[in-house]
C-alpha positions in Angstrom: 139.1 69.2 153.9 138.8 66.1 155.3 136.0 67.0 157.6 133.5 67.9 154.3 131.4 65.3 153.5 129.3 65.6 150.5 126.2 64.1 149.5 124.3 63.5 146.2 120.6 62.2 145.5 120.4 62.1 141.6 118.7 60.1 139.1 119.1 60.9 135.8 120.3 58.6 132.4 123.4 57.8 132.7 123.6 57.5 136.8 126.9 55.1 136.9 129.1 56.9 134.9 127.9 60.3 136.9 129.0 57.9 140.6 132.5 56.9 139.4 133.0 60.6 138.1 132.2 62.3 141.3 134.3 59.3 143.5 137.2 60.5 141.1 137.0 63.5 142.1 136.4 62.8 145.6 139.6 60.7 146.1 141.5 63.2 144.2 140.7 66.1 146.7 140.3 63.1 149.7 136.9 64.1 150.0 134.6 61.5 151.2 131.9 61.3 148.6 128.8 59.1 149.7 126.7 58.9 146.1 123.4 57.5 147.0 121.5 57.7 143.1 118.8 55.7 143.4 116.9 57.5 146.4 117.1 60.4 144.1 114.0 63.0 145.4 112.1 63.9 142.2 110.7 67.4 143.4 113.5 69.3 142.3 112.9 68.2 139.1 109.2 68.6 139.4 109.8 72.5 140.5 112.6 73.1 137.5 109.6 71.2 134.7 107.0 73.8 135.7 108.7 76.8 133.6 108.8 75.0 130.9 105.2 73.7 132.0 103.9 76.7 131.7 106.0 77.9 128.9 104.7 75.0 126.4 101.1 75.5 127.6 101.3 79.4 126.4 103.0 77.9 123.3 99.9 75.5 122.4 97.0 78.2 123.2 99.5 81.3 121.3 98.9 78.2 118.4 95.6 77.3 118.8 94.4 81.0 118.7 96.6 82.1 115.9 95.9 79.5 113.8 92.1 79.8 114.2 92.4 83.4 113.3 94.7 82.8 110.2 92.8 79.3 108.8 89.5 82.2 108.8 91.0 84.4 106.7 92.4 82.1 104.1 89.0 80.4 104.1 87.4 83.8 102.9 90.0 84.6 100.6 90.4 81.6 98.9 86.3 81.4 98.1 86.5 84.9 96.7 89.8 84.2 94.5 87.7 80.9 93.8 84.2 82.5 92.2 85.3 86.6 91.4 88.9 86.5 91.7 89.7 87.2 88.6 86.9 90.0 87.9 87.4 92.0 91.4 91.5 91.8 89.7 90.4 93.2 86.7 87.9 95.9 88.0 91.9 96.5 90.6 93.5 97.3 87.6 91.0 99.7 85.4 90.5 101.3 88.9 94.8 101.7 89.5 95.2 102.7 86.2 92.4 105.6 86.2 94.1 107.2 89.5 97.6 106.8 87.5 96.2 109.0 85.2 94.4 111.4 86.9 97.2 112.0 89.2 99.5 112.6 86.1 97.2 115.1 85.3 97.6 116.4 88.8 101.1 116.5 88.9 101.6 118.7 85.8 98.7 120.9 86.5 96.3 119.7 84.2 92.8 119.9 85.3 92.0 116.2 86.6 88.7 114.4 85.8 87.4 115.9 82.7 91.0 114.8 81.1 91.0 111.7 83.0 87.6 111.1 81.0 88.4 112.1 77.7 91.7 109.8 77.7 90.2 107.2 78.6 87.6 107.2 75.8 90.2 107.6 73.5 92.2 104.6 75.3 88.8 102.3 74.7 88.8 103.7 70.9 92.5 102.0 71.0 91.6 98.8 72.3 89.4 98.4 69.5 91.8 99.0 66.6 95.2 97.8 68.1 95.9 94.8 70.7 97.0 97.0 73.2 94.7 96.8 76.9 92.9 100.8 77.9 94.1 100.1 81.7 97.9 99.7 80.3 97.3 102.4 77.5 95.8 104.5 80.2 99.4 103.7 82.7 101.4 104.6 79.8 99.8 107.9 78.9 100.0 108.7 82.7 103.9 108.0 82.1 104.4 109.9 79.3 101.9 113.2 80.8 104.6 113.3 83.7 107.6 113.1 81.7 106.6 115.3 78.7 104.4 117.4 80.9 101.8 118.4 78.0 100.8 120.9 78.1 97.1 119.5 76.3 95.2 116.8 75.8 94.8 116.4 71.7 99.2 116.7 71.8 98.8 113.5 74.5 96.5 112.0 72.3 98.9 112.8 69.2 102.0 111.3 71.4 100.1 108.4 72.5 99.3 107.5 68.6 103.1 108.3 67.7 104.1 105.7 70.2 102.0 102.9 69.1 103.2 103.8 65.5 106.9 103.5 66.2 106.1 100.8 68.3 104.9 98.9 65.3 107.5 100.3 63.2 110.8 100.3 64.7 110.0 96.8 66.7 110.3 98.3 70.6 107.8 97.7 73.2 105.1 100.1 73.7 106.5 101.4 76.7 109.9 102.2 75.5 108.4 104.3 72.6 106.1 106.1 75.2 109.2 106.5 77.1 111.3 108.0 73.9 108.0 110.5 73.1 107.6 112.0 76.3 111.5 112.3 77.0 111.5 114.2 73.0 108.6 116.4 74.8 110.7 117.5 77.5 114.1 117.9 74.9 115.6 115.0 75.1 116.2 113.1 71.8 119.5 112.2 72.0 118.1 108.2 72.6 116.0 107.9 69.3 119.8 107.0 66.5 119.4 104.8 68.8 116.1 102.8 66.6 116.7 104.3 64.4 114.4 107.4 64.3 116.2 110.1 62.8 115.5 114.1 63.2 116.6 116.9 61.8 119.2 118.5 64.5 118.8 121.9 63.7 115.4 121.5 64.4 114.0 123.7 67.2 112.2 121.3 71.0 109.1 122.2 70.0 109.5 121.2 66.0 111.7 118.0 66.9 108.6 116.6 68.9 106.5 117.5 66.2 108.4 115.5 63.6 108.8 113.0 65.7 104.5 112.4 66.6 104.0 112.7 62.7 106.9 109.9 61.7 105.3 107.7 64.8 101.4 108.1 63.5 102.1 108.1 60.1 103.1 104.4 60.7 99.8 103.4 63.5 98.2 101.9 60.3 101.2 99.2 61.3 100.0 98.3 64.7 96.4 98.2 63.2 97.4 95.8 60.5 98.9 93.9 63.6 95.5 94.0 65.3 94.1 92.0 61.8 96.1 88.8 62.6 95.2 85.6 64.2 97.5 86.7 67.6 96.1 90.5 66.9 92.5 88.6 67.4 94.1 86.6 69.9 94.8 89.6 71.8 91.6 91.8 71.5 89.3 89.0 72.6 91.4 89.3 76.0 91.5 93.0 75.9 87.2 92.6 75.4 87.2 89.9 78.1 89.2 91.8 80.6 86.2 94.6 80.0 83.6 92.4 80.6 85.2 91.2 83.9 85.2 95.0 84.7 81.8 95.2 84.2 81.0 92.4 86.0 83.1 93.5 89.2 82.1 97.0 89.3 78.8 96.0 91.6 81.2 93.8 93.6 84.4 96.3 94.9 82.6 98.2 97.0 81.6 94.8 99.1 85.4 93.7 98.8 86.5 97.4 99.8 84.3 96.7 103.0 84.8 92.9 103.8 88.6 94.2 103.5 88.2 96.6 105.9 86.5 94.3 108.1 89.2 91.6 107.6 92.2 93.6 108.8 91.7 94.1 112.6 91.8 89.9 112.6 94.9 89.7 111.0 96.3 92.5 112.9 95.1 90.9 115.5 96.7 87.6 114.5 100.2 90.0 113.7 100.0 91.4 117.2 99.5 88.0 119.2 102.7 87.0 117.9 104.3 90.1 119.1 102.9 90.1 122.0 103.5 86.4 122.6 107.4 86.9 122.1 107.5 89.3 124.2 105.6 87.0 127.3 106.8 84.3 126.2 108.0 82.1 129.7 111.2 81.0 127.3 112.4 84.9 128.1 112.3 84.0 131.8 115.6 81.7 130.7 
């Protein structure tokens, strides 16, 4: 051990403290120690810094490219949203409602296009006499058709009108009323009593549905009266404005679809940059 000697050349903050520690270790183990930190060569430190410099440069380039991509998409989206955003959303909502209605007819084995067109026209008529917006009605019709599986649109129309009347008479929201009528058509009338709706328990399933539609239709005038109130007038104005927005956006939707298709690769590119960088980052070398 007495022939062993360490020569240490380092330079960093806390040099004096390290010198004392090393000298203490040398005394404890009887090792001559020559500590000369002030003459340290920085080549090792420079070499050590190279991976970190490369990592920094990689991160800088990545964030710069990703920032440009994201900024471009945000600017385009922001410009569209500020100018025609509400029109486009109204048109997209109408498109979604039409798809839901067609899907319900397709799923329940009925003719799709003509039935959807007929129910859309009926929803537009109901919008003029009630507080309910036609696209919302079409979505609720679709849901009720999926549950009740009506065999023709005449019955679906009657069920829709009855549900609107029940909603007005018993103070329940339209979605719940449509759900109740749809379940009654499917043979489940157990929930009606909770809302004060009483049917003849000895009647058949078809007879119970007929009773329910008759009860609801009898209350439809209440829904029409609601539309005549000040609150109802505001609701109808809002619905009319929604229709106007849909008309204005009809010619824009194809353009928006093409633009979205064009922007999709840019967003995917930005996303892939993030995943690729996480794999190839110089930091992963440590």
